[in-house]
PDB file of N, CA, C and O in Angstrom:
ATOM      1  N   UNK A   1     105.490 -27.978  63.029  1.00  0.00           N
ATOM      2  CA  UNK A   1     105.686 -26.603  62.644  1.00  0.00           C
ATOM      3  C   UNK A   1     104.358 -26.047  62.022  1.00  0.00           C
ATOM      4  O   UNK A   1     103.537 -26.799  61.497  1.00  0.00           O
ATOM      5  N   UNK A   2     104.198 -24.741  62.104  1.00  0.00           N
ATOM      6  CA  UNK A   2     103.016 -24.173  61.647  1.00  0.00           C
ATOM      7  C   UNK A   2     103.266 -23.031  60.767  1.00  0.00           C
ATOM      8  O   UNK A   2     104.356 -22.464  60.832  1.00  0.00           O
ATOM      9  N   UNK A   3     102.318 -22.617  59.909  1.00  0.00           N
ATOM     10  CA  UNK A   3     102.332 -21.353  59.104  1.00  0.00           C
ATOM     11  C   UNK A   3     101.736 -20.289  60.006  1.00  0.00           C
ATOM     12  O   UNK A   3     100.653 -20.469  60.563  1.00  0.00           O
ATOM     13  N   UNK A   4     102.417 -19.227  60.143  1.00  0.00           N
ATOM     14  CA  UNK A   4     101.838 -18.029  60.809  1.00  0.00           C
ATOM     15  C   UNK A   4     101.630 -16.873  59.916  1.00  0.00           C
ATOM     16  O   UNK A   4     102.582 -16.277  59.412  1.00  0.00           O
ATOM     17  N   UNK A   5     100.335 -16.531  59.701  1.00  0.00           N
ATOM     18  CA  UNK A   5     100.014 -15.596  58.622  1.00  0.00           C
ATOM     19  C   UNK A   5      99.099 -14.502  59.166  1.00  0.00           C
ATOM     20  O   UNK A   5      98.347 -14.722  60.116  1.00  0.00           O
ATOM     21  N   UNK A   6      99.170 -13.346  58.566  1.00  0.00           N
ATOM     22  CA  UNK A   6      98.303 -12.252  58.806  1.00  0.00           C
ATOM     23  C   UNK A   6      97.410 -12.126  57.607  1.00  0.00           C
ATOM     24  O   UNK A   6      97.846 -12.432  56.498  1.00  0.00           O
ATOM     25  N   UNK A   7      96.221 -11.705  57.766  1.00  0.00           N
ATOM     26  CA  UNK A   7      95.196 -11.568  56.673  1.00  0.00           C
ATOM     27  C   UNK A   7      95.356 -10.143  56.043  1.00  0.00           C
ATOM     28  O   UNK A   7      95.498  -9.096  56.673  1.00  0.00           O
ATOM     29  N   UNK A   8      95.305 -10.304  54.616  1.00  0.00           N
ATOM     30  CA  UNK A   8      95.277  -9.154  53.767  1.00  0.00           C
ATOM     31  C   UNK A   8      93.881  -8.937  53.349  1.00  0.00           C
ATOM     32  O   UNK A   8      93.287  -9.887  52.839  1.00  0.00           O
ATOM     33  N   UNK A   9      93.241  -7.727  53.510  1.00  0.00           N
ATOM     34  CA  UNK A   9      91.818  -7.621  53.148  1.00  0.00           C
ATOM     35  C   UNK A   9      91.566  -6.253  52.653  1.00  0.00           C
ATOM     36  O   UNK A   9      92.337  -5.318  52.870  1.00  0.00           O
ATOM     37  N   UNK A  10      90.405  -6.154  51.947  1.00  0.00           N
ATOM     38  CA  UNK A  10      89.879  -4.869  51.569  1.00  0.00           C
ATOM     39  C   UNK A  10      89.075  -4.249  52.721  1.00  0.00           C
ATOM     40  O   UNK A  10      88.123  -4.841  53.229  1.00  0.00           O
ATOM     41  N   UNK A  11      89.491  -3.035  53.113  1.00  0.00           N
ATOM     42  CA  UNK A  11      88.868  -2.366  54.266  1.00  0.00           C
ATOM     43  C   UNK A  11      87.339  -2.091  53.976  1.00  0.00           C
ATOM     44  O   UNK A  11      86.519  -2.116  54.893  1.00  0.00           O
ATOM     45  N   UNK A  12      87.003  -1.839  52.734  1.00  0.00           N
ATOM     46  CA  UNK A  12      85.593  -1.411  52.439  1.00  0.00           C
ATOM     47  C   UNK A  12      84.588  -2.520  52.727  1.00  0.00           C
ATOM     48  O   UNK A  12      83.526  -2.226  53.275  1.00  0.00           O
ATOM     49  N   UNK A  13      84.853  -3.738  52.400  1.00  0.00           N
ATOM     50  CA  UNK A  13      83.878  -4.786  52.727  1.00  0.00           C
ATOM     51  C   UNK A  13      84.523  -5.982  53.518  1.00  0.00           C
ATOM     52  O   UNK A  13      83.896  -7.022  53.725  1.00  0.00           O
ATOM     53  N   UNK A  14      85.711  -5.791  53.915  1.00  0.00           N
ATOM     54  CA  UNK A  14      86.348  -6.834  54.768  1.00  0.00           C
ATOM     55  C   UNK A  14      86.626  -8.202  54.046  1.00  0.00           C
ATOM     56  O   UNK A  14      86.841  -9.236  54.679  1.00  0.00           O
ATOM     57  N   UNK A  15      86.606  -8.134  52.745  1.00  0.00           N
ATOM     58  CA  UNK A  15      86.777  -9.357  51.940  1.00  0.00           C
ATOM     59  C   UNK A  15      88.270  -9.670  52.005  1.00  0.00           C
ATOM     60  O   UNK A  15      89.128  -8.789  51.948  1.00  0.00           O
ATOM     61  N   UNK A  16      88.541 -11.002  52.130  1.00  0.00           N
ATOM     62  CA  UNK A  16      90.049 -11.397  52.201  1.00  0.00           C
ATOM     63  C   UNK A  16      90.599 -11.542  50.779  1.00  0.00           C
ATOM     64  O   UNK A  16      89.977 -12.162  49.917  1.00  0.00           O
ATOM     65  N   UNK A  17      91.739 -10.976  50.563  1.00  0.00           N
ATOM     66  CA  UNK A  17      92.358 -11.037  49.254  1.00  0.00           C
ATOM     67  C   UNK A  17      93.731 -11.826  49.299  1.00  0.00           C
ATOM     68  O   UNK A  17      94.350 -12.067  48.263  1.00  0.00           O
ATOM     69  N   UNK A  18      94.138 -12.182  50.446  1.00  0.00           N
ATOM     70  CA  UNK A  18      95.407 -12.896  50.613  1.00  0.00           C
ATOM     71  C   UNK A  18      95.825 -13.011  52.025  1.00  0.00           C
ATOM     72  O   UNK A  18      95.129 -12.640  52.970  1.00  0.00           O
ATOM     73  N   UNK A  19      97.059 -13.571  52.122  1.00  0.00           N
ATOM     74  CA  UNK A  19      97.734 -13.683  53.426  1.00  0.00           C
ATOM     75  C   UNK A  19      99.166 -13.191  53.295  1.00  0.00           C
ATOM     76  O   UNK A  19      99.749 -13.192  52.211  1.00  0.00           O
ATOM     77  N   UNK A  20      99.702 -12.781  54.396  1.00  0.00           N
ATOM     78  CA  UNK A  20     101.123 -12.268  54.578  1.00  0.00           C
ATOM     79  C   UNK A  20     101.794 -12.980  55.646  1.00  0.00           C
ATOM     80  O   UNK A  20     101.222 -13.073  56.732  1.00  0.00           O
ATOM     81  N   UNK A  21     103.016 -13.530  55.460  1.00  0.00           N
ATOM     82  CA  UNK A  21     103.733 -14.132  56.509  1.00  0.00           C
ATOM     83  C   UNK A  21     103.850 -13.102  57.660  1.00  0.00           C
ATOM     84  O   UNK A  21     104.069 -11.899  57.516  1.00  0.00           O
ATOM     85  N   UNK A  22     103.670 -13.756  58.810  1.00  0.00           N
ATOM     86  CA  UNK A  22     103.770 -12.961  60.166  1.00  0.00           C
ATOM     87  C   UNK A  22     105.084 -12.292  60.324  1.00  0.00           C
ATOM     88  O   UNK A  22     105.166 -11.285  61.027  1.00  0.00           O
ATOM     89  N   UNK A  23     106.099 -12.776  59.729  1.00  0.00           N
ATOM     90  CA  UNK A  23     107.444 -12.221  59.929  1.00  0.00           C
ATOM     91  C   UNK A  23     107.767 -11.089  58.912  1.00  0.00           C
ATOM     92  O   UNK A  23     108.828 -10.466  58.938  1.00  0.00           O
ATOM     93  N   UNK A  24     106.757 -10.868  58.002  1.00  0.00           N
ATOM     94  CA  UNK A  24     107.046  -9.664  57.072  1.00  0.00           C
ATOM     95  C   UNK A  24     106.330  -8.409  57.618  1.00  0.00           C
ATOM     96  O   UNK A  24     105.418  -8.490  58.441  1.00  0.00           O
ATOM     97  N   UNK A  25     106.772  -7.293  57.136  1.00  0.00           N
ATOM     98  CA  UNK A  25     106.407  -5.942  57.721  1.00  0.00           C
ATOM     99  C   UNK A  25     105.006  -5.619  57.127  1.00  0.00           C
ATOM    100  O   UNK A  25     104.917  -5.371  55.924  1.00  0.00           O
ATOM    101  N   UNK A  26     103.978  -5.615  57.880  1.00  0.00           N
ATOM    102  CA  UNK A  26     102.580  -5.280  57.509  1.00  0.00           C
ATOM    103  C   UNK A  26     102.452  -3.824  57.196  1.00  0.00           C
ATOM    104  O   UNK A  26     101.705  -3.484  56.278  1.00  0.00           O
ATOM    105  N   UNK A  27     103.097  -2.966  57.861  1.00  0.00           N
ATOM    106  CA  UNK A  27     102.933  -1.510  57.514  1.00  0.00           C
ATOM    107  C   UNK A  27     103.530  -1.190  56.204  1.00  0.00           C
ATOM    108  O   UNK A  27     103.010  -0.370  55.448  1.00  0.00           O
ATOM    109  N   UNK A  28     104.661  -1.853  55.917  1.00  0.00           N
ATOM    110  CA  UNK A  28     105.227  -1.597  54.570  1.00  0.00           C
ATOM    111  C   UNK A  28     104.360  -2.184  53.399  1.00  0.00           C
ATOM    112  O   UNK A  28     104.160  -1.589  52.341  1.00  0.00           O
ATOM    113  N   UNK A  29     103.894  -3.369  53.706  1.00  0.00           N
ATOM    114  CA  UNK A  29     102.864  -3.962  52.759  1.00  0.00           C
ATOM    115  C   UNK A  29     101.708  -3.028  52.491  1.00  0.00           C
ATOM    116  O   UNK A  29     101.346  -2.798  51.337  1.00  0.00           O
ATOM    117  N   UNK A  30     101.165  -2.524  53.478  1.00  0.00           N
ATOM    118  CA  UNK A  30      99.949  -1.649  53.406  1.00  0.00           C
ATOM    119  C   UNK A  30     100.394  -0.268  52.698  1.00  0.00           C
ATOM    120  O   UNK A  30      99.576   0.347  52.014  1.00  0.00           O
ATOM    121  N   UNK A  31     101.535   0.141  52.855  1.00  0.00           N
ATOM    122  CA  UNK A  31     101.969   1.369  52.211  1.00  0.00           C
ATOM    123  C   UNK A  31     102.306   1.242  50.755  1.00  0.00           C
ATOM    124  O   UNK A  31     102.317   2.243  50.039  1.00  0.00           O
ATOM    125  N   UNK A  32     102.591   0.002  50.275  1.00  0.00           N
ATOM    126  CA  UNK A  32     102.939  -0.307  48.903  1.00  0.00           C
ATOM    127  C   UNK A  32     101.606  -0.786  48.179  1.00  0.00           C
ATOM    128  O   UNK A  32     101.569  -0.856  46.950  1.00  0.00           O
ATOM    129  N   UNK A  33     100.571  -1.096  48.932  1.00  0.00           N
ATOM    130  CA  UNK A  33      99.328  -1.520  48.380  1.00  0.00           C
ATOM    131  C   UNK A  33      98.387  -0.406  47.940  1.00  0.00           C
ATOM    132  O   UNK A  33      98.544   0.735  48.374  1.00  0.00           O
ATOM    133  N   UNK A  34      97.407  -0.716  47.084  1.00  0.00           N
ATOM    134  CA  UNK A  34      96.497   0.348  46.719  1.00  0.00           C
ATOM    135  C   UNK A  34      95.749   0.799  47.888  1.00  0.00           C
ATOM    136  O   UNK A  34      95.663   0.037  48.852  1.00  0.00           O
ATOM    137  N   UNK A  35      95.183   1.977  47.917  1.00  0.00           N
ATOM    138  CA  UNK A  35      94.434   2.562  49.043  1.00  0.00           C
ATOM    139  C   UNK A  35      93.251   1.573  49.384  1.00  0.00           C
ATOM    140  O   UNK A  35      92.597   1.000  48.512  1.00  0.00           O
ATOM    141  N   UNK A  36      93.054   1.440  50.670  1.00  0.00           N
ATOM    142  CA  UNK A  36      91.935   0.538  51.100  1.00  0.00           C
ATOM    143  C   UNK A  36      92.336  -0.827  51.380  1.00  0.00           C
ATOM    144  O   UNK A  36      91.475  -1.592  51.815  1.00  0.00           O
ATOM    145  N   UNK A  37      93.611  -1.274  51.179  1.00  0.00           N
ATOM    146  CA  UNK A  37      93.995  -2.536  51.433  1.00  0.00           C
ATOM    147  C   UNK A  37      94.681  -2.606  52.903  1.00  0.00           C
ATOM    148  O   UNK A  37      95.572  -1.809  53.199  1.00  0.00           O
ATOM    149  N   UNK A  38      94.268  -3.501  53.722  1.00  0.00           N
ATOM    150  CA  UNK A  38      94.781  -3.503  55.148  1.00  0.00           C
ATOM    151  C   UNK A  38      95.300  -4.884  55.403  1.00  0.00           C
ATOM    152  O   UNK A  38      94.968  -5.859  54.729  1.00  0.00           O
ATOM    153  N   UNK A  39      96.228  -4.918  56.528  1.00  0.00           N
ATOM    154  CA  UNK A  39      96.660  -6.187  57.013  1.00  0.00           C
ATOM    155  C   UNK A  39      96.308  -6.310  58.426  1.00  0.00           C
ATOM    156  O   UNK A  39      96.509  -5.367  59.192  1.00  0.00           O
ATOM    157  N   UNK A  40      95.780  -7.448  58.834  1.00  0.00           N
ATOM    158  CA  UNK A  40      95.355  -7.666  60.215  1.00  0.00           C
ATOM    159  C   UNK A  40      96.485  -7.602  61.101  1.00  0.00           C
ATOM    160  O   UNK A  40      97.610  -7.821  60.653  1.00  0.00           O
ATOM    161  N   UNK A  41      96.295  -7.315  62.350  1.00  0.00           N
ATOM    162  CA  UNK A  41      97.338  -7.370  63.348  1.00  0.00           C
ATOM    163  C   UNK A  41      97.425  -8.748  64.029  1.00  0.00           C
ATOM    164  O   UNK A  41      98.422  -9.138  64.638  1.00  0.00           O
ATOM    165  N   UNK A  42      96.270  -9.460  63.869  1.00  0.00           N
ATOM    166  CA  UNK A  42      96.228 -10.805  64.416  1.00  0.00           C
ATOM    167  C   UNK A  42      97.025 -11.805  63.569  1.00  0.00           C
ATOM    168  O   UNK A  42      96.961 -11.772  62.340  1.00  0.00           O
ATOM    169  N   UNK A  43      97.762 -12.677  64.223  1.00  0.00           N
ATOM    170  CA  UNK A  43      98.471 -13.775  63.505  1.00  0.00           C
ATOM    171  C   UNK A  43      97.604 -15.064  63.695  1.00  0.00           C
ATOM    172  O   UNK A  43      97.234 -15.478  64.794  1.00  0.00           O
ATOM    173  N   UNK A  44      97.340 -15.618  62.550  1.00  0.00           N
ATOM    174  CA  UNK A  44      96.611 -16.831  62.527  1.00  0.00           C
ATOM    175  C   UNK A  44      97.562 -18.068  62.294  1.00  0.00           C
ATOM    176  O   UNK A  44      98.434 -17.959  61.431  1.00  0.00           O
ATOM    177  N   UNK A  45      97.451 -19.158  62.964  1.00  0.00           N
ATOM    178  CA  UNK A  45      98.305 -20.324  62.724  1.00  0.00           C
ATOM    179  C   UNK A  45      97.582 -21.435  62.054  1.00  0.00           C
ATOM    180  O   UNK A  45      96.438 -21.745  62.387  1.00  0.00           O
ATOM    181  N   UNK A  46      98.244 -22.038  61.111  1.00  0.00           N
ATOM    182  CA  UNK A  46      97.754 -23.163  60.291  1.00  0.00           C
ATOM    183  C   UNK A  46      98.857 -24.318  60.232  1.00  0.00           C
ATOM    184  O   UNK A  46     100.050 -24.016  60.281  1.00  0.00           O
ATOM    185  N   UNK A  47      98.485 -25.497  60.139  1.00  0.00           N
ATOM    186  CA  UNK A  47      99.393 -26.577  60.044  1.00  0.00           C
ATOM    187  C   UNK A  47     100.168 -26.430  58.758  1.00  0.00           C
ATOM    188  O   UNK A  47      99.613 -25.932  57.780  1.00  0.00           O
ATOM    189  N   UNK A  48     101.494 -26.860  58.703  1.00  0.00           N
ATOM    190  CA  UNK A  48     102.214 -26.778  57.479  1.00  0.00           C
ATOM    191  C   UNK A  48     101.695 -27.476  56.266  1.00  0.00           C
ATOM    192  O   UNK A  48     101.908 -27.070  55.123  1.00  0.00           O
ATOM    193  N   UNK A  49     101.038 -28.493  56.549  1.00  0.00           N
ATOM    194  CA  UNK A  49     100.457 -29.387  55.417  1.00  0.00           C
ATOM    195  C   UNK A  49      99.163 -28.852  54.857  1.00  0.00           C
ATOM    196  O   UNK A  49      98.607 -29.464  53.944  1.00  0.00           O
ATOM    197  N   UNK A  50      98.646 -27.727  55.363  1.00  0.00           N
ATOM    198  CA  UNK A  50      97.407 -27.107  54.945  1.00  0.00           C
ATOM    199  C   UNK A  50      97.664 -26.071  53.854  1.00  0.00           C
ATOM    200  O   UNK A  50      98.522 -25.200  54.000  1.00  0.00           O
ATOM    201  N   UNK A  51      96.923 -26.175  52.778  1.00  0.00           N
ATOM    202  CA  UNK A  51      96.847 -25.058  51.803  1.00  0.00           C
ATOM    203  C   UNK A  51      95.885 -24.062  52.259  1.00  0.00           C
ATOM    204  O   UNK A  51      94.684 -24.321  52.184  1.00  0.00           O
ATOM    205  N   UNK A  52      96.341 -22.820  52.776  1.00  0.00           N
ATOM    206  CA  UNK A  52      95.415 -21.881  53.328  1.00  0.00           C
ATOM    207  C   UNK A  52      94.708 -21.046  52.209  1.00  0.00           C
ATOM    208  O   UNK A  52      95.324 -20.450  51.326  1.00  0.00           O
ATOM    209  N   UNK A  53      93.316 -21.070  52.346  1.00  0.00           N
ATOM    210  CA  UNK A  53      92.525 -20.492  51.456  1.00  0.00           C
ATOM    211  C   UNK A  53      91.690 -19.346  52.193  1.00  0.00           C
ATOM    212  O   UNK A  53      91.522 -19.396  53.411  1.00  0.00           O
ATOM    213  N   UNK A  54      91.179 -18.319  51.416  1.00  0.00           N
ATOM    214  CA  UNK A  54      90.505 -17.316  51.993  1.00  0.00           C
ATOM    215  C   UNK A  54      89.314 -17.643  52.831  1.00  0.00           C
ATOM    216  O   UNK A  54      89.002 -16.962  53.808  1.00  0.00           O
ATOM    217  N   UNK A  55      88.648 -18.705  52.431  1.00  0.00           N
ATOM    218  CA  UNK A  55      87.475 -19.221  53.155  1.00  0.00           C
ATOM    219  C   UNK A  55      87.793 -19.716  54.570  1.00  0.00           C
ATOM    220  O   UNK A  55      86.884 -19.964  55.362  1.00  0.00           O
ATOM    221  N   UNK A  56      89.134 -19.865  54.896  1.00  0.00           N
ATOM    222  CA  UNK A  56      89.503 -20.359  56.242  1.00  0.00           C
ATOM    223  C   UNK A  56      89.622 -19.273  57.307  1.00  0.00           C
ATOM    224  O   UNK A  56      89.926 -19.544  58.468  1.00  0.00           O
ATOM    225  N   UNK A  57      89.367 -18.008  56.868  1.00  0.00           N
ATOM    226  CA  UNK A  57      89.462 -16.934  57.825  1.00  0.00           C
ATOM    227  C   UNK A  57      88.335 -15.975  57.553  1.00  0.00           C
ATOM    228  O   UNK A  57      87.645 -16.085  56.540  1.00  0.00           O
ATOM    229  N   UNK A  58      88.137 -14.989  58.495  1.00  0.00           N
ATOM    230  CA  UNK A  58      87.269 -13.974  58.286  1.00  0.00           C
ATOM    231  C   UNK A  58      87.709 -12.756  59.009  1.00  0.00           C
ATOM    232  O   UNK A  58      88.487 -12.826  59.960  1.00  0.00           O
ATOM    233  N   UNK A  59      87.210 -11.616  58.559  1.00  0.00           N
ATOM    234  CA  UNK A  59      87.577 -10.323  59.137  1.00  0.00           C
ATOM    235  C   UNK A  59      86.281  -9.615  59.566  1.00  0.00           C
ATOM    236  O   UNK A  59      85.354  -9.471  58.769  1.00  0.00           O
ATOM    237  N   UNK A  60      86.225  -9.170  60.855  1.00  0.00           N
ATOM    238  CA  UNK A  60      85.023  -8.620  61.494  1.00  0.00           C
ATOM    239  C   UNK A  60      84.912  -7.201  60.991  1.00  0.00           C
ATOM    240  O   UNK A  60      85.804  -6.715  60.296  1.00  0.00           O
ATOM    241  N   UNK A  61      83.776  -6.499  61.349  1.00  0.00           N
ATOM    242  CA  UNK A  61      83.518  -5.154  60.967  1.00  0.00           C
ATOM    243  C   UNK A  61      84.595  -4.219  61.576  1.00  0.00           C
ATOM    244  O   UNK A  61      84.810  -3.119  61.067  1.00  0.00           O
ATOM    245  N   UNK A  62      85.279  -4.664  62.680  1.00  0.00           N
ATOM    246  CA  UNK A  62      86.276  -3.887  63.405  1.00  0.00           C
ATOM    247  C   UNK A  62      87.710  -4.138  62.789  1.00  0.00           C
ATOM    248  O   UNK A  62      88.698  -3.499  63.150  1.00  0.00           O
ATOM    249  N   UNK A  63      87.728  -5.086  61.867  1.00  0.00           N
ATOM    250  CA  UNK A  63      89.051  -5.358  61.290  1.00  0.00           C
ATOM    251  C   UNK A  63      89.841  -6.493  61.996  1.00  0.00           C
ATOM    252  O   UNK A  63      91.044  -6.641  61.779  1.00  0.00           O
ATOM    253  N   UNK A  64      89.159  -7.278  62.829  1.00  0.00           N
ATOM    254  CA  UNK A  64      89.766  -8.266  63.560  1.00  0.00           C
ATOM    255  C   UNK A  64      89.694  -9.642  62.839  1.00  0.00           C
ATOM    256  O   UNK A  64      88.601 -10.084  62.484  1.00  0.00           O
ATOM    257  N   UNK A  65      90.795 -10.291  62.630  1.00  0.00           N
ATOM    258  CA  UNK A  65      90.864 -11.484  61.796  1.00  0.00           C
ATOM    259  C   UNK A  65      90.826 -12.694  62.731  1.00  0.00           C
ATOM    260  O   UNK A  65      91.488 -12.775  63.765  1.00  0.00           O
ATOM    261  N   UNK A  66      89.922 -13.701  62.231  1.00  0.00           N
ATOM    262  CA  UNK A  66      89.843 -15.040  63.016  1.00  0.00           C
ATOM    263  C   UNK A  66      89.748 -16.139  62.000  1.00  0.00           C
ATOM    264  O   UNK A  66      89.434 -15.925  60.830  1.00  0.00           O
ATOM    265  N   UNK A  67      90.035 -17.339  62.491  1.00  0.00           N
ATOM    266  CA  UNK A  67      89.937 -18.536  61.732  1.00  0.00           C
ATOM    267  C   UNK A  67      88.446 -18.902  61.656  1.00  0.00           C
ATOM    268  O   UNK A  67      87.709 -18.629  62.604  1.00  0.00           O
ATOM    269  N   UNK A  68      87.994 -19.495  60.586  1.00  0.00           N
ATOM    270  CA  UNK A  68      86.656 -19.996  60.513  1.00  0.00           C
ATOM    271  C   UNK A  68      86.584 -21.464  60.866  1.00  0.00           C
ATOM    272  O   UNK A  68      85.502 -22.050  60.852  1.00  0.00           O
TER     273      UNK A  68
END
């Protein structure tokens, strides 16, 4: 099994502030968050036994999330 996550990040500098389960509503999360907080559309997969940390992903200038 794997963890499927979307990246939550600050739009201003693309810094990662957390992760959101891929099965949760990203648009709703953005609407409830302070202005400038975005959720990637890409789903990143990690093994279940991994503790996912912000350093394990990155967000490009275009807002595309990838694993590092």
